[in-house]
C-alpha positions as CSV (number, residue, x, y, z in Angstrom):
1,M,0.0,0.0,0.0
2,I,1.0,3.6,-0.4
3,I,1.5,5.7,2.7
4,D,1.2,9.5,2.5
5,T,3.6,10.6,5.2
6,H,2.6,14.3,5.0
7,A,-0.8,15.7,4.2
8,H,-3.0,18.7,5.3
9,Y,-6.6,17.5,4.9
10,D,-7.5,20.0,7.6
11,D,-6.9,22.8,5.0
12,E,-9.9,24.8,3.9
13,Q,-9.3,23.8,0.3
14,F,-10.8,20.5,1.2
15,D,-13.9,21.9,2.9
16,T,-16.2,21.2,-0.1
17,D,-15.4,17.5,-0.7
18,R,-13.1,16.3,2.1
19,E,-15.4,13.3,3.1
20,E,-15.9,12.2,-0.5
21,L,-12.2,12.4,-1.3
22,L,-11.1,10.5,1.8
23,K,-13.7,7.7,1.2
24,N,-12.0,7.0,-2.1
25,M,-8.5,6.5,-0.7
26,E,-8.6,2.8,-0.2
27,A,-9.9,2.2,-3.7
28,G,-7.0,4.4,-5.0
29,G,-4.4,2.3,-3.3
30,I,-3.7,4.7,-0.4
31,G,-3.5,2.7,2.8
32,L,-2.5,5.3,5.4
33,I,-2.3,9.1,5.7
34,V,-0.5,11.2,8.2
35,N,-2.2,14.6,8.6
36,V,0.4,17.0,9.8
37,G,-0.1,20.1,12.0
38,S,1.2,23.5,11.0
39,T,-0.9,26.0,13.0
40,I,-2.4,25.8,16.5
41,E,-5.8,26.1,14.9
42,S,-5.1,22.9,12.9
43,W,-4.8,20.7,16.0
44,D,-8.5,20.3,16.7
45,K,-9.2,19.6,13.1
46,I,-6.5,16.9,13.0
47,M,-7.9,15.2,16.1
48,G,-11.3,15.2,14.4
49,L,-9.9,13.6,11.3
50,T,-8.0,10.9,13.2
51,E,-11.2,10.1,15.2
52,R,-13.4,9.9,12.1
53,Y,-11.1,7.9,9.7
54,P,-9.3,4.8,10.9
55,F,-6.6,5.2,8.3
56,V,-5.7,8.8,9.2
57,Y,-3.1,9.5,11.8
58,G,-1.9,12.8,13.1
59,A,1.2,14.9,13.9
60,I,1.0,17.9,16.1
61,G,3.4,20.8,15.8
62,V,3.8,24.4,14.8
63,H,5.3,25.5,11.5
64,P,8.2,28.1,11.7
65,D,6.0,30.7,10.0
66,E,3.6,30.4,13.0
67,A,6.3,30.1,15.7
68,G,5.4,33.5,17.2
69,S,1.9,32.2,18.1
70,L,3.3,29.7,20.6
71,D,3.4,30.4,24.3
72,E,3.8,28.2,27.4
73,E,0.1,27.5,27.7
74,K,-0.2,26.4,24.1
75,F,3.0,24.4,24.4
76,S,1.6,22.6,27.4
77,R,-1.5,21.7,25.4
78,M,0.7,20.4,22.6
79,S,2.4,18.1,25.0
80,E,-0.9,16.7,26.2
81,L,-2.1,16.1,22.6
82,L,1.1,14.2,21.8
83,D,0.0,11.6,24.3
84,L,-3.1,10.6,22.2
85,D,-3.0,7.2,20.6
86,K,-3.3,8.3,17.0
87,I,-0.9,11.3,17.2
88,I,2.3,9.7,16.1
89,A,4.8,12.5,15.4
90,V,5.8,16.1,16.2
91,G,5.5,18.3,13.2
92,E,5.9,20.1,11.1
93,I,8.6,22.1,12.8
94,G,11.8,23.7,11.7
95,L,13.0,26.9,10.0
96,D,11.7,29.0,7.1
97,Y,13.9,31.9,5.9
98,Y,12.1,32.1,2.6
99,W,8.9,33.8,3.8
100,D,10.7,35.1,6.9
101,K,7.4,35.7,8.7
102,E,9.0,35.2,12.2
103,K,12.4,36.4,13.5
104,H,15.1,33.8,13.1
105,D,15.7,33.7,16.9
106,I,12.0,33.0,17.6
107,Q,12.0,30.3,14.9
108,K,15.1,28.6,16.3
109,D,13.9,28.8,20.0
110,W,10.6,27.0,19.3
111,F,12.2,24.6,16.9
112,I,14.6,23.5,19.6
113,R,11.8,23.4,22.2
114,Q,9.7,21.2,20.0
115,L,12.6,18.9,19.2
116,D,13.3,18.6,23.0
117,L,9.6,17.7,23.6
118,A,9.7,15.0,20.9
119,R,12.8,13.5,22.5
120,E,11.1,13.6,25.9
121,K,8.1,11.8,24.3
122,D,10.3,9.4,22.2
123,M,8.5,10.5,19.0
124,P,9.7,11.2,15.5
125,V,9.9,14.7,14.1
126,I,8.8,16.1,10.7
127,I,11.2,18.8,9.6
128,H,10.3,21.8,7.5
129,S,13.4,23.7,6.2
130,R,13.3,26.3,3.5
131,E,16.3,28.6,2.6
132,A,17.7,27.6,6.0
133,A,20.0,24.7,5.2
134,A,23.0,25.4,7.5
135,D,21.0,26.4,10.6
136,T,18.6,23.5,10.2
137,F,21.4,21.0,9.9
138,E,23.3,22.5,12.8
139,I,20.2,22.3,15.1
140,M,19.4,18.8,14.0
141,K,23.0,17.7,14.7
142,Q,23.0,19.3,18.2
143,H,19.4,18.5,19.3
144,A,18.1,15.6,17.3
145,A,21.0,13.1,17.2
146,G,19.6,9.5,17.5
147,M,16.0,10.6,16.9
148,K,13.8,9.5,14.1
149,A,13.1,12.3,11.6
150,V,12.0,13.1,8.1
151,I,13.3,16.1,6.2
152,H,10.0,17.0,4.6
153,C,9.8,18.4,1.0
154,Y,13.5,18.1,0.6
155,S,15.0,21.0,-1.4
156,Y,18.7,21.1,-0.7
157,S,21.8,19.4,-2.3
158,P,22.6,15.7,-2.7
159,E,25.6,16.2,-0.4
160,M,23.4,17.4,2.4
161,A,20.9,14.7,1.8
162,R,23.7,12.1,2.2
163,E,24.6,13.7,5.5
164,Y,21.0,13.4,6.7
165,V,20.9,9.8,5.6
166,K,24.1,9.1,7.6
167,M,22.3,10.6,10.6
168,G,19.5,8.0,10.1
169,Y,16.9,10.4,8.8
170,Y,14.4,9.9,6.0
171,I,14.0,12.2,3.0
172,G,10.4,13.2,2.1
173,V,9.8,13.2,-1.7
174,G,6.6,14.5,-3.3
175,G,5.2,16.0,-6.4
176,V,8.2,18.3,-7.1
177,V,10.2,15.3,-8.2
178,T,8.0,15.1,-11.3
179,F,8.7,18.7,-12.4
180,K,11.1,19.1,-15.3
181,N,13.1,21.8,-13.6
182,A,13.6,19.7,-10.4
183,K,17.1,18.6,-11.4
184,K,18.6,18.8,-7.9
185,L,15.8,16.7,-6.3
186,K,16.0,14.1,-9.1
187,Q,19.8,13.9,-8.4
188,V,19.1,13.5,-4.7
189,V,16.7,10.6,-5.4
190,K,19.3,8.9,-7.7
191,E,22.1,9.2,-5.1
192,I,20.4,8.2,-1.8
193,P,19.2,4.7,-1.0
194,L,15.6,3.9,-1.5
195,E,15.6,2.7,2.1
196,S,15.8,6.4,3.1
197,V,12.9,7.7,1.0
198,V,9.3,8.3,2.1
199,L,6.4,9.4,-0.1
200,E,4.5,12.6,0.7
201,T,2.1,15.0,-0.9
202,D,2.0,18.2,1.3
203,C,-1.5,18.4,-0.2
204,P,-3.3,20.6,-1.1
205,Y,0.1,21.9,-2.3
206,L,2.7,20.7,-4.8
207,A,0.6,18.4,-7.0
208,P,2.7,16.3,-9.4
209,V,2.7,16.4,-13.2
210,P,0.1,16.1,-14.8
211,Y,-1.8,18.0,-12.1
212,R,0.9,20.6,-11.4
213,G,-0.8,23.9,-10.3
214,K,-4.0,22.2,-9.2
215,R,-5.0,21.0,-5.8
216,N,-3.0,18.0,-4.7
217,C,-4.2,14.9,-2.9
218,S,-2.9,11.5,-1.9
219,L,-4.5,9.8,-4.9
220,Y,-1.8,11.4,-7.1
221,L,1.1,9.6,-5.2
222,P,1.4,6.9,-7.9
223,Y,2.9,9.6,-10.2
224,V,5.6,10.3,-7.6
225,A,6.3,6.6,-7.1
226,E,6.6,6.2,-10.9
227,Q,9.1,9.0,-11.2
228,I,11.2,7.6,-8.3
229,A,11.1,4.1,-9.9
230,E,12.4,5.6,-13.2
231,L,15.2,7.5,-11.4
232,K,16.2,4.5,-9.4
233,G,15.9,1.8,-12.1
234,K,13.3,0.0,-9.9
235,T,9.7,-1.2,-10.5
236,V,6.9,1.0,-9.2
237,E,5.9,-1.9,-6.9
238,E,9.4,-2.1,-5.4
239,V,9.2,1.7,-4.7
240,I,5.8,1.4,-3.1
241,Q,6.8,-1.6,-0.9
242,Q,10.1,-0.1,0.3
243,T,8.6,3.4,1.0
244,E,5.7,1.7,2.9
245,K,8.3,-0.2,5.0
246,N,10.3,3.1,5.6
247,S,7.1,5.0,6.6
248,R,6.1,2.3,9.1
249,E,9.6,2.4,10.6
250,L,9.7,6.2,10.7
251,Y,6.3,6.5,12.5
252,D,6.3,3.1,14.3
253,L,3.1,2.0,12.6
């Protein structure tokens, strides 16, 4: 089965047809979905989705663009939610210097606090990093050694990907790998072992070709698996089987 390790079905873009879409997942070969938190407002929606759909699991965290909305009270609630049975990871957390919505010090402080909380709970982490390669790597090296992690929507060099793989982390690969101009990511996929790759959508964003520019969903993941298979010289079935195994290992499913 295909596991979508990173989706956002709590997003308002799914408000019109969320139920109908999620009902079709099994028939489309999608076995499990991890719905990932980004804002504090997303947490309650994620809990609702995990309660309603047996195949939906959740991650709770605050995206770096929203780091300034965290305080001790909200952080304490986050800690409580992480104890729920179907909440299986801390995320997405990290650094974003592209949008630069929050000061770098604030982003770093809450990134480290959330990593420390994940270590305390013995939970994997889902890492968002954009235009912040060096700082993310340094923080992961200092504060996440020995932890399970996925570098979500990977966008950096093959050399850095190999370093993350050495640290035991997974590389999240989604629709971008199907884009013609995604030469760097294609090279990353060629160079790292398939045992270090997990499939993800980041839906409703980053739909693969032939749906590029439209709303993304987990049903499009076969296009990602096909591209990875082509780059690795594997069959699509081999890619699906190995990435399922990797995802189960990452999230202890």
